[in-house]
C-alpha positions in Angstrom: 37.5 -31.6 19.4 34.8 -32.6 22.0 31.4 -33.7 20.9 29.9 -30.8 22.9 32.0 -28.2 21.1 31.2 -29.9 17.8 27.5 -29.7 18.5 27.8 -26.0 19.4 29.6 -25.1 16.2 27.2 -27.1 14.1 24.3 -25.3 15.7 25.8 -21.9 15.0 26.4 -22.8 11.4 22.8 -24.0 11.0 21.5 -20.7 12.5 23.8 -18.6 10.3 22.6 -20.6 7.2 19.0 -20.1 8.2 19.5 -16.3 8.6 21.1 -16.1 5.2 18.2 -18.0 3.6 15.8 -15.5 5.2 17.7 -12.5 3.9 18.0 -13.9 0.4 14.4 -14.9 0.3 13.3 -11.5 1.4 15.4 -9.8 -1.3 14.2 -12.2 -4.0 10.6 -11.6 -3.0 11.0 -7.8 -3.4 12.6 -8.2 -6.8 9.9 -10.5 -7.9 7.1 -8.0 -7.3 7.5 -6.8 -10.9 5.7 -3.8 -12.4 2.5 -4.5 -10.6 1.8 -6.2 -7.2 -1.2 -6.7 -5.0 1.1 -7.1 -2.0 -0.7 -6.1 1.2 -4.2 -6.5 -0.3 -7.2 -8.2 1.2 -10.9 -8.8 0.6 -13.1 -6.8 2.9 -16.8 -7.1 1.7 -18.0 -9.8 -0.6 -18.3 -8.6 -4.2 -21.2 -9.4 -6.5 -21.2 -12.9 -7.9 -18.7 -13.3 -10.7 -16.9 -10.1 -9.8 -13.3 -10.2 -8.4 -11.7 -6.8 -7.8 -8.1 -6.3 -6.9 -5.5 -3.6 -7.2 -1.8 -3.4 -8.1 1.1 -1.0 -7.3 4.5 -1.0 -8.8 7.1 -3.1 -7.1 9.6 -0.2 -7.3 9.3 3.6 -7.4 12.0 6.3 -7.5 12.0 9.5 -5.5 13.8 12.6 -6.8 16.1 13.7 -3.9 15.8 17.3 -4.9 12.1 17.8 -5.5 10.9 14.8 -3.5 8.6 13.9 -6.4 7.6 10.4 -7.3 5.4 8.9 -10.0 3.3 5.9 -9.0 0.9 3.8 -11.1 -2.3 2.6 -9.3 -4.2 -0.2 -11.1 -7.7 -1.6 -10.4 -8.5 -5.0 -11.9 -11.6 -7.2 -12.4 -10.3 -10.7 -12.4 -13.8 -12.2 -12.4 -16.2 -13.4 -15.1 -18.8 -10.6 -14.8 -18.7 -6.8 -15.2 -18.2 -4.9 -12.0 -20.9 -2.2 -12.4 -20.3 1.2 -10.8 -17.2 1.2 -8.5 -14.5 3.6 -7.4 -10.9 3.4 -6.5 -9.4 5.5 -3.7 -5.7 6.4 -3.6 -4.7 7.6 -0.1 -1.3 8.7 1.3 0.2 8.5 4.8 3.0 10.3 6.6 6.0 10.9 4.3 4.0 9.9 1.2 1.6 12.6 0.0 -0.7 12.1 -3.0 -0.7 15.3 -5.0 -2.8 14.3 -7.9 -4.4 11.3 -9.6 -5.2 11.8 -13.3 -8.9 11.9 -13.9 -9.9 11.7 -10.2 -11.2 14.0 -7.6 -9.5 15.1 -4.4 -11.0 13.8 -1.1 -11.9 16.7 1.2 -9.6 16.9 4.3 -12.4 16.2 6.7 -13.3 13.1 4.7 -9.9 11.5 4.9 -9.4 8.4 7.1 -7.6 8.9 10.4 -3.8 9.1 10.0 -3.8 9.9 6.3 -2.7 13.2 4.8 -4.2 13.1 1.2 -6.4 11.1 -1.0 -8.2 11.0 -4.4 -11.4 9.2 -5.5 -11.6 7.7 -9.0 -15.1 6.7 -10.2 -15.7 4.0 -12.8 -19.1 3.4 -14.4 -18.1 -0.2 -15.1 -15.0 -2.4 -15.3 -15.6 -5.3 -17.7 -14.6 -8.8 -16.7 -10.9 -9.5 -17.3 -10.0 -5.9 -17.8 -8.1 -3.3 -15.7 -7.7 0.4 -15.5 -4.5 2.3 -14.5 -4.1 5.8 -13.0 -1.1 8.0 -13.0 -0.4 9.1 -9.4 1.7 12.2 -8.8 3.1 12.1 -5.2 5.9 13.4 -3.0 7.9 11.4 -0.5 9.7 13.0 2.4 12.6 10.6 2.9 13.1 11.8 6.5 9.9 9.9 7.3 8.3 6.6 6.7 5.4 6.5 4.2 2.5 4.3 3.1 -0.2 4.2 0.4 -3.6 2.6 0.4 -5.9 1.5 -2.5 -9.5 0.6 -1.4 -12.0 -0.4 -4.1 -15.6 0.4 -3.2 -19.0 0.1 -4.5 -20.2 3.2 -6.3 -22.1 4.4 -3.3 -19.3 3.7 -0.9 -21.3 1.4 1.3 -19.0 -1.6 0.6 -15.3 -2.0 0.3 -14.7 -5.0 -1.9 -10.9 -4.9 -1.7 -8.2 -2.9 0.2 -4.5 -2.9 -0.6 -2.6 -1.5 2.3 -1.8 0.8 3.9 1.4 -0.7 2.5 4.8 0.9 2.8 7.2 2.1 0.2 10.8 2.4 1.5 14.4 1.7 1.5 16.9 0.3 4.0 19.8 1.9 2.2 19.0 5.6 1.8 21.2 7.6 -0.7 20.7 11.3 0.0 23.7 12.3 -2.3 22.3 10.4 -5.3 20.0 12.0 -7.8 17.2 9.7 -6.8 16.4 7.1 -4.2 14.7 3.8 -5.2 12.0 2.5 -3.0 10.5 -1.0 -2.8 6.9 -1.9 -2.1 6.4 -3.6 1.2 9.6 -2.2 2.7 9.6 0.1 5.8 11.6 3.2 5.0 14.8 3.9 6.9 14.8 7.7 7.1 17.9 9.6 5.8 17.9 12.2 8.6 20.3 11.5 11.5 18.4 9.7 14.3 15.2 9.8 12.4 15.1 6.0 12.2 13.4 6.1 15.6 10.3 7.9 14.3 7.0 6.2 15.2 5.7 3.7 12.7 3.5 5.0 9.8 -0.2 5.4 10.5 -2.0 4.4 13.7 -0.4 1.0 14.0 -3.4 -1.0 12.9 -4.2 -2.9 9.7 -7.5 -1.1 9.4 -8.3 2.6 9.9 -11.4 4.5 11.0 -12.7 7.5 9.2 -11.7 11.0 10.4 -13.8 13.8 11.7 -16.3 13.4 8.9 -17.7 10.3 10.5 -19.4 8.2 7.8 -18.8 10.8 5.1 -15.9 9.8 2.9 -15.9 12.4 0.2 -17.7 15.7 -0.4 -20.2 14.0 -2.6 -21.2 11.9 0.4 -20.7 8.2 0.8 -22.3 6.2 3.5 -20.7 3.4 5.3 -17.2 2.6 6.7 -14.7 1.8 3.9 -12.0 0.6 6.2 -12.5 -3.0 7.4 -13.5 -3.8 10.8 -10.6 -4.9 12.9 -11.7 -8.5 13.8 -13.4 -9.4 10.6 -11.9 -12.5 8.9 -9.6 -11.6 6.0 -8.5 -13.4 2.9 -5.0 -12.4 2.0 -3.9 -11.8 -1.6 -1.9 -14.5 -3.3 
């Protein structure tokens, strides 16, 4: 065997091994997300001293193939050393994922939704003590013929600042099972639609990491909240661990 041929084969084997490592690493990462993950989260505006607000979504959800219903748990956490004071959590759906209800929260008016979204709820908290968290039961539907994302911003009580924003982050599957009772979806996975040829649908949302408000301008919800809650595009970000 010539040295040139040996080198070519060796290079192919290295490339194949590297690809396998990438695939295995991606799979393990999805499995390691656990019951609650801040995947896709980032700090937008600086929180008060001693306050560290984050959110978590389940690493996996399941969509009923008959009803398209899915249950999601959205959690807001204060990982700091001081109480948060008045804040609110927003739960917003995009494309195939529609938020139908969030227990204990108020629906955002259609003209107050951010561009590209189809539904949303606002959850007000008078205070979140240091080291504590609060979870909300989210009822949603997911049209598996589309891609779909969810977003969890955490704002100041008046809506002028967004301390944290998770997403818009996708839920999806690369192995759809339309004949099964339910389809499992993984957080951070782009959905492969089940409809023939539908995998060529445009990507979810408007193709940016940050989204402007809709026709309501600076008004986010009917109660009225000033300020943009979606981060400015070129603002430096700190990614979640």
